[in-house]
TIRO-284407 format. One line per field, with one value per residue: residue number from 0; residue in three letters; chain; x, y, z of N, C-alpha, C, O in turn. Coordinates in steps of 0.02 Angstrom, whole numbers, plus 50000, padded with zeros to 5 digits. Layout:
# residues N
i	(NUM,...) $
aa	(ALA,...) $
ch	(A,...) $
nc1	(X,...) $
nc2	(Y,...) $
nc3	(Z,...) $
cac1	(X,...) $
cac2	(Y,...) $
cac3	(Z,...) $
cc1	(X,...) $
cc2	(Y,...) $
cc3	(Z,...) $
oc1	(X,...) $
oc2	(Y,...) $
oc3	(Z,...) $
This chain:
# residues 245
i	(0,1,2,3,4,5,6,7,8,9,10,11,12,13,14,15,16,17,18,19,20,21,22,23,24,25,26,27,28,29,30,31,32,33,34,35,36,37,38,39,40,41,42,43,44,45,46,47,48,49,50,51,52,53,54,55,56,57,58,59,60,61,62,63,64,65,66,67,68,69,70,71,72,73,74,75,76,77,78,79,80,81,82,83,84,85,86,87,88,89,90,91,92,93,94,95,96,97,98,99,100,101,102,103,104,105,106,107,108,109,110,111,112,113,114,115,116,117,118,119,120,121,122,123,124,125,126,127,128,129,130,131,132,133,134,135,136,137,138,139,140,141,142,143,144,145,146,147,148,149,150,151,152,153,154,155,156,157,158,159,160,161,162,163,164,165,166,167,168,169,170,171,172,173,174,175,176,177,178,179,180,181,182,183,184,185,186,187,188,189,190,191,192,193,194,195,196,197,198,199,200,201,202,203,204,205,206,207,208,209,210,211,212,213,214,215,216,217,218,219,220,221,222,223,224,225,226,227,228,229,230,231,232,233,234,235,236,237,238,239,240,241,242,243,244) $
aa	(UNK,UNK,UNK,UNK,UNK,UNK,UNK,UNK,UNK,UNK,UNK,UNK,UNK,UNK,UNK,UNK,UNK,UNK,UNK,UNK,UNK,UNK,UNK,UNK,UNK,UNK,UNK,UNK,UNK,UNK,UNK,UNK,UNK,UNK,UNK,UNK,UNK,UNK,UNK,UNK,UNK,UNK,UNK,UNK,UNK,UNK,UNK,UNK,UNK,UNK,UNK,UNK,UNK,UNK,UNK,UNK,UNK,UNK,UNK,UNK,UNK,UNK,UNK,UNK,UNK,UNK,UNK,UNK,UNK,UNK,UNK,UNK,UNK,UNK,UNK,UNK,UNK,UNK,UNK,UNK,UNK,UNK,UNK,UNK,UNK,UNK,UNK,UNK,UNK,UNK,UNK,UNK,UNK,UNK,UNK,UNK,UNK,UNK,UNK,UNK,UNK,UNK,UNK,UNK,UNK,UNK,UNK,UNK,UNK,UNK,UNK,UNK,UNK,UNK,UNK,UNK,UNK,UNK,UNK,UNK,UNK,UNK,UNK,UNK,UNK,UNK,UNK,UNK,UNK,UNK,UNK,UNK,UNK,UNK,UNK,UNK,UNK,UNK,UNK,UNK,UNK,UNK,UNK,UNK,UNK,UNK,UNK,UNK,UNK,UNK,UNK,UNK,UNK,UNK,UNK,UNK,UNK,UNK,UNK,UNK,UNK,UNK,UNK,UNK,UNK,UNK,UNK,UNK,UNK,UNK,UNK,UNK,UNK,UNK,UNK,UNK,UNK,UNK,UNK,UNK,UNK,UNK,UNK,UNK,UNK,UNK,UNK,UNK,UNK,UNK,UNK,UNK,UNK,UNK,UNK,UNK,UNK,UNK,UNK,UNK,UNK,UNK,UNK,UNK,UNK,UNK,UNK,UNK,UNK,UNK,UNK,UNK,UNK,UNK,UNK,UNK,UNK,UNK,UNK,UNK,UNK,UNK,UNK,UNK,UNK,UNK,UNK,UNK,UNK,UNK,UNK,UNK,UNK,UNK,UNK,UNK,UNK,UNK,UNK,UNK,UNK,UNK,UNK,UNK,UNK) $
ch	(A,A,A,A,A,A,A,A,A,A,A,A,A,A,A,A,A,A,A,A,A,A,A,A,A,A,A,A,A,A,A,A,A,A,A,A,A,A,A,A,A,A,A,A,A,A,A,A,A,A,A,A,A,A,A,A,A,A,A,A,A,A,A,A,A,A,A,A,A,A,A,A,A,A,A,A,A,A,A,A,A,A,A,A,A,A,A,A,A,A,A,A,A,A,A,A,A,A,A,A,A,A,A,A,A,A,A,A,A,A,A,A,A,A,A,A,A,A,A,A,A,A,A,A,A,A,A,A,A,A,A,A,A,A,A,A,A,A,A,A,A,A,A,A,A,A,A,A,A,A,A,A,A,A,A,A,A,A,A,A,A,A,A,A,A,A,A,A,A,A,A,A,A,A,A,A,A,A,A,A,A,A,A,A,A,A,A,A,A,A,A,A,A,A,A,A,A,A,A,A,A,A,A,A,A,A,A,A,A,A,A,A,A,A,A,A,A,A,A,A,A,A,A,A,A,A,A,A,A,A,A,A,A,A,A,A,A,A,A,A,A,A,A,A,A) $
nc1	(48963,48863,48832,48758,48623,48574,48678,48766,48862,48806,48852,48980,49030,49155,49153,49284,49306,49437,49440,49394,49264,49096,48988,49003,49036,48917,48847,48946,48916,48781,48752,48853,48754,48647,48651,48750,48663,48550,48611,48636,48727,48789,48810,48950,48976,49135,49228,49377,49475,49562,49642,49625,49473,49437,49529,49668,49761,49933,50018,49924,49851,49948,49982,49849,49860,49899,49800,49694,49717,49754,49608,49545,49596,49583,49431,49420,49485,49403,49235,49145,49215,49249,49144,49151,49182,49237,49320,49296,49405,49362,49432,49482,49609,49640,49713,49802,49747,49835,49933,49839,49762,49876,49897,49781,49649,49547,49446,49503,49459,49481,49397,49453,49538,49410,49333,49435,49436,49313,49291,49383,49341,49332,49414,49427,49441,49479,49433,49458,49367,49384,49371,49489,49639,49785,49795,49821,49927,49940,49835,49836,49953,49888,49819,49923,49987,49875,49892,49841,49878,49872,49756,49708,49650,49688,49659,49537,49510,49398,49375,49379,49424,49436,49356,49289,49195,49152,49068,48964,48853,48784,48867,48979,48924,48897,49020,49103,49038,49071,49198,49193,49116,49238,49331,49270,49220,49345,49449,49425,49369,49303,49235,49204,49260,49219,49298,49316,49261,49187,49095,49007,48870,48863,48907,48808,48719,48764,48773,48638,48604,48643,48737,48877,48966,48964,49072,49041,49139,49084,48997,49045,49169,49089,49029,49146,49183,49069,49085,49228,49187,49107,49174,49256,49165,49144,49277,49257,49287,49151,49089,49168,49152,49008,49000,49047,48963) $
nc2	(50449,50563,50665,50828,50858,50972,51065,51002,51029,51014,50853,50756,50571,50484,50316,50193,50053,49940,49809,49750,49756,49785,49751,49703,49831,49912,49848,49885,50025,50035,50002,50087,50195,50177,50219,50339,50446,50462,50556,50667,50646,50611,50461,50393,50283,50212,50100,50018,50041,49970,49802,49656,49537,49499,49540,49434,49404,49459,49507,49556,49636,49731,49803,49838,49966,50073,50087,50109,50250,50326,50315,50379,50507,50546,50579,50663,50775,50795,50848,50830,50844,50947,50927,50807,50751,50661,50495,50331,50187,50038,49904,49776,49771,49903,49962,50100,50182,50249,50338,50442,50465,50562,50644,50713,50838,50814,50673,50513,50353,50180,50029,49922,49982,50049,49936,49871,49984,49994,49862,49814,49935,50006,49922,49766,49596,49535,49456,49396,49328,49254,49232,49229,49159,49200,49329,49336,49383,49477,49553,49546,49640,49741,49768,49769,49907,50009,50008,49901,49766,49700,49666,49576,49420,49349,49271,49175,49057,49012,48839,48826,48888,49047,49102,49022,49010,49144,49120,49049,49075,49012,48923,49007,49080,48959,48909,49028,49058,48956,48982,49101,49046,48983,49063,49144,49046,48979,49045,49162,49282,49418,49493,49507,49517,49523,49483,49555,49660,49609,49514,49563,49541,49420,49445,49524,49437,49345,49430,49455,49332,49316,49245,49302,49441,49530,49628,49737,49780,49892,49958,49981,50086,50166,50225,50274,50389,50465,50511,50564,50670,50733,50771,50877,50975,51033,51074,51200,51371,51441,51359,51341,51446,51459,51372,51432,51529) $
nc3	(56037,55974,55813,55828,55705,55690,55688,55602,55452,55289,55215,55150,55179,55124,55075,55037,54952,54968,54886,54720,54694,54675,54710,54864,54907,54888,54994,55107,55102,55106,55246,55324,55268,55358,55488,55467,55392,55471,55545,55467,55364,55208,55114,55007,54919,54851,54726,54720,54577,54557,54594,54704,54681,54822,54979,55021,55066,55140,55028,54953,55018,55046,54927,54894,54964,54880,54788,54851,54904,54782,54723,54827,54834,54700,54701,54791,54730,54633,54579,54659,54777,54884,54956,55045,55216,55302,55286,55250,55261,55185,55212,55323,55351,55334,55236,55171,55272,55350,55305,55237,55344,55392,55273,55252,55281,55340,55451,55427,55435,55465,55444,55505,55621,55694,55736,55812,55927,55975,55996,56119,56212,56361,56409,56392,56351,56172,56029,55876,55708,55568,55388,55308,55322,55297,55314,55461,55532,55489,55554,55691,55688,55679,55779,55862,55809,55845,55988,56082,56103,56237,56267,56168,56111,56032,55850,55789,55645,55496,55434,55274,55125,55071,54979,54925,55048,54999,54921,54967,55070,55176,55215,55257,55371,55462,55480,55539,55643,55716,55728,55817,55930,55969,56004,56089,56208,56221,56206,56289,56247,56264,56173,56000,55863,55681,55572,55415,55293,55181,55244,55297,55313,55332,55475,55543,55541,55637,55743,55765,55832,55957,56017,56066,56106,55956,55846,55732,55560,55509,55527,55668,55628,55573,55691,55752,55648,55682,55815,55806,55733,55791,55904,55841,55805,55939,55963,55892,55873,55887,55966,56073,56154,56161,56241,56356,56393) $
cac1	(48936,48829,48818,48691,48598,48555,48726,48824,48867,48806,48932,48960,49065,49176,49176,49308,49322,49498,49408,49364,49193,49044,48918,49022,49035,48849,48844,48945,48888,48718,48789,48856,48718,48585,48700,48756,48618,48512,48643,48663,48783,48758,48879,48963,49024,49184,49272,49447,49484,49614,49653,49582,49399,49442,49600,49650,49847,49967,50033,49849,49837,49986,49954,49785,49849,49896,49745,49634,49736,49725,49532,49529,49645,49533,49376,49434,49502,49336,49168,49112,49267,49252,49092,49197,49198,49278,49331,49315,49433,49313,49454,49487,49676,49648,49766,49814,49722,49863,49969,49798,49765,49920,49877,49719,49637,49474,49467,49508,49438,49464,49369,49486,49524,49356,49316,49468,49424,49239,49309,49420,49302,49355,49462,49393,49481,49443,49469,49425,49348,49395,49396,49571,49705,49846,49789,49787,49977,49913,49787,49882,50006,49860,49807,49992,49978,49836,49925,49780,49893,49880,49676,49700,49654,49696,49623,49498,49480,49359,49425,49374,49458,49385,49327,49227,49138,49111,49022,48924,48848,48769,48927,49018,48902,48920,49091,49123,48974,49112,49262,49164,49116,49312,49360,49240,49235,49406,49508,49399,49352,49226,49205,49214,49267,49210,49355,49321,49220,49139,49086,48954,48814,48863,48916,48745,48683,48798,48749,48569,48600,48660,48794,48931,48955,48989,49094,49026,49178,49076,48953,49109,49191,49029,49017,49201,49163,49017,49124,49282,49157,49057,49239,49278,49130,49143,49324,49261,49287,49091,49060,49189,49135,48941,49008,49068,48906) $
cac2	(50526,50594,50739,50862,50854,51053,51101,50988,51054,50968,50831,50660,50519,50438,50251,50175,49994,49918,49756,49786,49697,49831,49724,49715,49927,49929,49804,49920,50079,50031,49975,50143,50245,50175,50253,50410,50483,50507,50617,50717,50636,50563,50401,50372,50212,50189,50043,50029,50024,49909,49751,49592,49542,49510,49538,49380,49404,49521,49569,49614,49679,49793,49815,49886,50042,50122,50091,50154,50314,50352,50326,50433,50576,50576,50593,50730,50823,50800,50901,50819,50814,50984,50923,50753,50767,50601,50443,50258,50138,49971,49827,49768,49799,49982,49984,50175,50225,50286,50374,50464,50523,50626,50697,50764,50871,50779,50638,50454,50289,50122,49975,49898,50055,50067,49885,49880,50036,49958,49792,49852,49987,50043,49876,49717,49549,49527,49423,49395,49288,49273,49188,49240,49142,49222,49385,49323,49406,49582,49565,49559,49701,49808,49771,49802,49967,50036,49990,49863,49695,49656,49658,49520,49346,49312,49258,49116,49044,48961,48802,48827,48941,49131,49116,48963,49038,49191,49102,49005,49115,48994,48889,49048,49087,48925,48928,49090,49036,48911,49025,49145,49005,48960,49139,49163,49008,48925,49117,49206,49349,49454,49542,49470,49572,49489,49526,49572,49695,49566,49456,49608,49513,49374,49479,49561,49377,49310,49475,49435,49284,49335,49211,49342,49511,49557,49693,49719,49832,49939,50002,50011,50135,50231,50250,50314,50434,50522,50530,50627,50747,50784,50801,50932,51006,51058,51128,51259,51440,51458,51312,51360,51529,51470,51327,51475,51575) $
cac3	(56041,55897,55790,55816,55652,55653,55686,55546,55377,55247,55180,55117,55204,55086,55092,54989,54955,54930,54857,54664,54703,54667,54755,54941,54911,54900,55043,55156,55090,55145,55309,55343,55269,55408,55553,55452,55357,55513,55571,55417,55324,55164,55130,54953,54921,54799,54726,54689,54504,54517,54633,54690,54713,54898,54985,55068,55097,55149,54961,54896,55072,55052,54838,54904,54976,54837,54765,54896,54896,54708,54709,54855,54821,54655,54712,54817,54678,54582,54575,54731,54838,54930,55012,55098,55278,55315,55222,55270,55223,55203,55233,55386,55358,55336,55182,55163,55312,55402,55255,55198,55388,55384,55216,55211,55345,55359,55466,55384,55492,55445,55493,55580,55680,55715,55764,55885,55964,55978,56049,56177,56247,56413,56445,56392,56316,56117,55978,55791,55688,55496,55338,55264,55377,55281,55360,55520,55569,55473,55587,55764,55678,55673,55846,55897,55800,55904,56075,56116,56096,56294,56263,56096,56124,55957,55771,55766,55566,55446,55400,55205,55103,55075,54917,54955,55076,54980,54859,55013,55128,55221,55250,55287,55426,55496,55485,55581,55700,55752,55751,55861,55991,55992,56036,56162,56252,56224,56230,56333,56220,56278,56123,55943,55778,55629,55528,55337,55242,55142,55300,55329,55291,55396,55536,55547,55561,55693,55806,55790,55862,56030,56043,56096,56092,55908,55851,55657,55573,55460,55600,55707,55590,55562,55749,55749,55619,55711,55857,55785,55683,55869,55929,55793,55842,56007,55966,55869,55927,55910,56007,56162,56176,56182,56301,56419,56420) $
cc1	(48909,48822,48771,48656,48600,48617,48769,48829,48866,48869,48916,49034,49094,49181,49217,49322,49378,49477,49375,49307,49131,48990,48945,49028,48959,48814,48859,48929,48808,48713,48770,48800,48666,48614,48722,48716,48558,48531,48679,48706,48767,48830,48875,49010,49065,49225,49335,49438,49522,49608,49610,49512,49379,49494,49588,49717,49895,50014,49992,49836,49883,49988,49892,49799,49854,49837,49683,49664,49740,49666,49506,49527,49601,49486,49371,49433,49458,49293,49159,49175,49253,49174,49114,49210,49238,49285,49342,49352,49399,49359,49468,49564,49686,49703,49758,49785,49761,49917,49883,49783,49813,49934,49836,49708,49571,49498,49462,49503,49433,49432,49374,49511,49462,49321,49362,49442,49352,49253,49330,49389,49349,49417,49439,49431,49433,49489,49450,49415,49353,49392,49466,49627,49775,49844,49800,49867,49978,49876,49810,49944,49962,49836,49863,49982,49921,49861,49878,49795,49881,49802,49667,49702,49692,49656,49586,49473,49439,49412,49419,49401,49418,49341,49282,49170,49108,49068,48970,48892,48799,48813,48970,49001,48914,48973,49138,49078,49029,49170,49249,49150,49180,49348,49319,49247,49301,49474,49490,49385,49286,49192,49242,49217,49275,49239,49364,49258,49159,49083,49030,48879,48812,48872,48852,48715,48691,48782,48681,48569,48621,48725,48851,48915,49001,49022,49076,49069,49153,49040,49001,49139,49142,49049,49078,49207,49141,49076,49189,49235,49124,49131,49251,49232,49123,49210,49315,49264,49212,49058,49093,49156,49058,48948,49013,49014,48877) $
cc2	(50551,50648,50767,50883,50943,51094,51061,51017,50984,50925,50777,50640,50459,50360,50221,50089,49972,49866,49792,49756,49748,49813,49728,49806,49926,49909,49878,49997,50088,50029,50048,50191,50233,50197,50322,50452,50510,50559,50670,50715,50600,50524,50413,50318,50220,50135,50044,50002,49961,49855,49691,49608,49533,49489,49473,49372,49474,49575,49588,49650,49768,49836,49875,49964,50084,50137,50134,50243,50353,50374,50386,50521,50600,50598,50668,50784,50843,50854,50909,50804,50873,50958,50840,50769,50726,50537,50388,50226,50088,49925,49821,49758,49857,50005,50053,50220,50278,50347,50425,50524,50580,50660,50740,50803,50860,50695,50560,50382,50240,50051,49923,49921,50068,49991,49877,49917,50004,49889,49787,49892,50016,50005,49808,49670,49533,49494,49432,49351,49311,49208,49187,49234,49187,49287,49390,49390,49476,49603,49586,49611,49765,49811,49815,49872,50031,50014,49953,49769,49653,49641,49575,49459,49319,49311,49190,49107,49004,48898,48806,48906,48993,49120,49086,48991,49096,49171,49054,49044,49083,48943,48948,49065,49025,48912,48974,49083,49003,48939,49076,49100,49001,49009,49157,49105,48963,49005,49140,49267,49367,49486,49495,49505,49500,49523,49533,49605,49651,49511,49502,49594,49452,49398,49491,49517,49358,49379,49461,49382,49278,49282,49246,49399,49527,49603,49692,49791,49890,49981,50022,50073,50209,50282,50303,50402,50481,50553,50583,50671,50792,50815,50867,50990,51062,51084,51171,51320,51443,51427,51302,51409,51511,51415,51369,51521,51556) $
cc3	(55961,55879,55805,55738,55627,55667,55622,55488,55339,55220,55179,55169,55140,55100,55042,55002,54923,54884,54784,54654,54721,54730,54843,54943,54922,54963,55100,55165,55114,55225,55357,55331,55327,55461,55543,55433,55405,55541,55516,55359,55265,55132,55029,54950,54845,54791,54690,54616,54522,54596,54633,54705,54802,54920,55047,55095,55092,55091,54949,54957,55053,54980,54857,54916,54934,54794,54793,54900,54838,54713,54768,54859,54747,54640,54760,54783,54638,54611,54648,54797,54892,54982,55053,55164,55318,55274,55268,55242,55228,55193,55287,55410,55378,55286,55160,55204,55350,55371,55238,55263,55404,55328,55204,55300,55362,55393,55412,55443,55446,55487,55535,55641,55709,55769,55816,55928,56015,56025,56119,56226,56306,56447,56432,56341,56243,56082,55903,55755,55598,55446,55296,55323,55372,55297,55436,55558,55544,55537,55658,55753,55705,55753,55878,55885,55841,55966,56111,56136,56176,56301,56224,56125,56070,55904,55756,55670,55560,55443,55322,55183,55090,55023,54912,54978,55068,54952,54899,55069,55184,55266,55279,55347,55472,55525,55544,55643,55751,55783,55818,55940,56010,56044,56087,56217,56251,56244,56276,56322,56239,56232,56066,55877,55722,55571,55451,55327,55223,55176,55334,55337,55353,55473,55561,55563,55645,55762,55822,55833,55946,56062,56088,56086,56022,55887,55751,55623,55545,55495,55650,55688,55574,55646,55763,55723,55657,55767,55858,55762,55742,55889,55890,55815,55893,56016,55935,55896,55947,55971,56080,56198,56197,56238,56362,56431,56485) $
oc1	(48938,48805,48722,48675,48617,48613,48809,48772,48897,48924,48864,49077,49065,49222,49186,49345,49381,49500,49341,49300,49115,48964,48908,49019,48943,48765,48816,48928,48783,48669,48724,48791,48638,48570,48719,48727,48524,48495,48731,48720,48727,48886,48827,49067,49035,49259,49343,49404,49509,49575,49572,49488,49330,49519,49544,49728,49893,50034,49996,49807,49865,49995,49890,49767,49822,49827,49644,49624,49731,49654,49461,49490,49588,49476,49327,49396,49462,49310,49161,49176,49243,49164,49073,49257,49271,49248,49383,49342,49394,49335,49470,49581,49724,49734,49706,49786,49740,49938,49912,49786,49795,49979,49838,49740,49542,49546,49422,49546,49397,49443,49338,49508,49465,49293,49336,49419,49349,49226,49300,49408,49400,49457,49425,49454,49372,49550,49425,49463,49334,49406,49485,49651,49810,49900,49788,49854,50008,49883,49801,49981,49980,49840,49860,49970,49937,49811,49869,49759,49879,49787,49631,49749,49725,49610,49606,49431,49430,49473,49472,49399,49357,49282,49229,49115,49059,49018,48933,48920,48777,48805,48999,49046,48943,48978,49188,49095,49033,49190,49291,49171,49189,49377,49343,49278,49302,49523,49533,49385,49232,49134,49290,49166,49313,49219,49418,49206,49101,49043,49007,48838,48774,48846,48841,48672,48651,48781,48662,48529,48607,48750,48868,48860,49062,48998,49099,49051,49188,49053,48998,49136,49153,49071,49067,49223,49174,49104,49198,49251,49116,49143,49255,49253,49101,49219,49365,49238,49197,49018,49069,49137,49037,48904,48988,49018,48832) $
oc2	(50553,50691,50731,50939,50969,51155,51098,51036,50931,50949,50747,50679,50409,50346,50218,50066,49975,49878,49843,49728,49751,49845,49756,49833,49945,49939,49914,50026,50140,50058,50066,50231,50285,50182,50363,50508,50559,50604,50703,50759,50554,50549,50430,50313,50231,50116,50071,49953,49906,49873,49673,49660,49551,49435,49460,49335,49522,49633,49646,49704,49827,49897,49935,50011,50136,50192,50175,50290,50413,50434,50426,50567,50660,50630,50711,50832,50897,50894,50958,50766,50852,50978,50825,50809,50749,50532,50388,50228,50075,49885,49876,49743,49874,50058,50066,50281,50330,50392,50460,50585,50635,50703,50789,50798,50899,50662,50556,50370,50243,50031,49892,49895,50106,49996,49875,49888,49996,49875,49760,49886,50047,50028,49787,49697,49523,49492,49485,49312,49363,49150,49143,49278,49206,49312,49441,49432,49523,49657,49643,49624,49815,49866,49869,49907,50087,49998,49967,49727,49591,49600,49530,49443,49268,49353,49154,49141,48960,48903,48783,48960,48984,49133,49111,48999,49115,49206,49020,49035,49117,48925,48933,49071,49039,48904,48958,49113,49018,48931,49085,49120,49015,49001,49190,49117,48911,49008,49148,49310,49339,49505,49457,49516,49451,49569,49518,49581,49654,49476,49488,49631,49444,49371,49459,49531,49358,49364,49455,49387,49230,49285,49220,49416,49535,49651,49648,49847,49941,50041,50079,50117,50269,50338,50361,50453,50531,50608,50629,50728,50853,50876,50916,51043,51120,51117,51207,51324,51447,51451,51274,51410,51541,51414,51350,51555,51591) $
oc3	(55906,55919,55799,55720,55574,55659,55593,55474,55345,55207,55195,55189,55119,55144,54989,55055,54861,54829,54785,54600,54780,54775,54883,54998,54978,54986,55125,55219,55136,55256,55394,55376,55345,55502,55589,55455,55392,55561,55521,55318,55272,55128,54995,54972,54792,54839,54635,54600,54498,54645,54589,54728,54834,54902,55089,55144,55054,55094,54928,54948,55050,54980,54841,54892,54939,54768,54769,54897,54843,54711,54758,54874,54737,54588,54759,54793,54607,54654,54686,54845,54949,55040,55096,55171,55364,55225,55314,55182,55288,55153,55314,55467,55423,55293,55131,55193,55374,55406,55196,55259,55426,55327,55167,55352,55399,55373,55365,55485,55396,55544,55575,55697,55757,55824,55872,55976,56076,56079,56165,56284,56293,56488,56488,56290,56245,56087,55883,55761,55571,55461,55258,55359,55419,55295,55467,55602,55570,55566,55678,55800,55736,55782,55907,55934,55859,55998,56170,56163,56181,56345,56244,56161,56073,55906,55710,55641,55601,55448,55299,55213,55100,55033,54894,54950,55101,54952,54863,55123,55229,55325,55332,55388,55524,55585,55578,55694,55811,55841,55862,55994,56070,56097,56133,56269,56284,56281,56320,56366,56232,56239,56075,55845,55721,55536,55427,55349,55243,55146,55389,55363,55401,55522,55612,55605,55692,55822,55880,55879,55982,56119,56141,56063,56026,55918,55715,55642,55550,55495,55674,55730,55567,55656,55781,55754,55670,55762,55897,55779,55746,55889,55927,55838,55886,56068,55935,55951,56007,56012,56129,56257,56246,56282,56415,56481,56509) $
């Protein structure tokens, strides 16, 4: 569901990257902007001031939650905070998302949350392919948190270390391609999530191959933001009144 730009209040979507890597932030913010800016929403990319360059294990994932919350609350309390209409947590494990969703009066969407919703659709089997093997358990827990375990075929992993692949985009592509093929061919996944914000470039390349139904995390979260904001528009008293005329 898209927002009607003519009725959308001018606002910003804050995309916060829990990885302290500004290049990754720019990459993900650019992808989100391609979907959100045509709908009248400006994307602000923010990099966590502290934390690892790449989240690769459950400890760094858990620790990053507080860095995300600190960054978001600091921005919202600043001069540009009043214009923010939604927040995207741009790490596949969605650190800090659920806590902020309870604290804030604006939508808070995680790229993991958005990916799972997009992958399962109205009911289809889905898997994940990732370069971070130590996060496999956390990813399965996230699927369970959203009540979609019955559709989940599991996590397929690349053989090389995540930081090695981060430094070699071609090797990253080839190894994730192999993981996608395993998920779809061997596990019966009808859709495969490329599980990692820093993998966004490779996710785009894999989607272009047509080898499988590839779910890209940042576009999935961006689409969810549009859906939630559109639902909010329809729920306003003015729109309910006009709908009854």
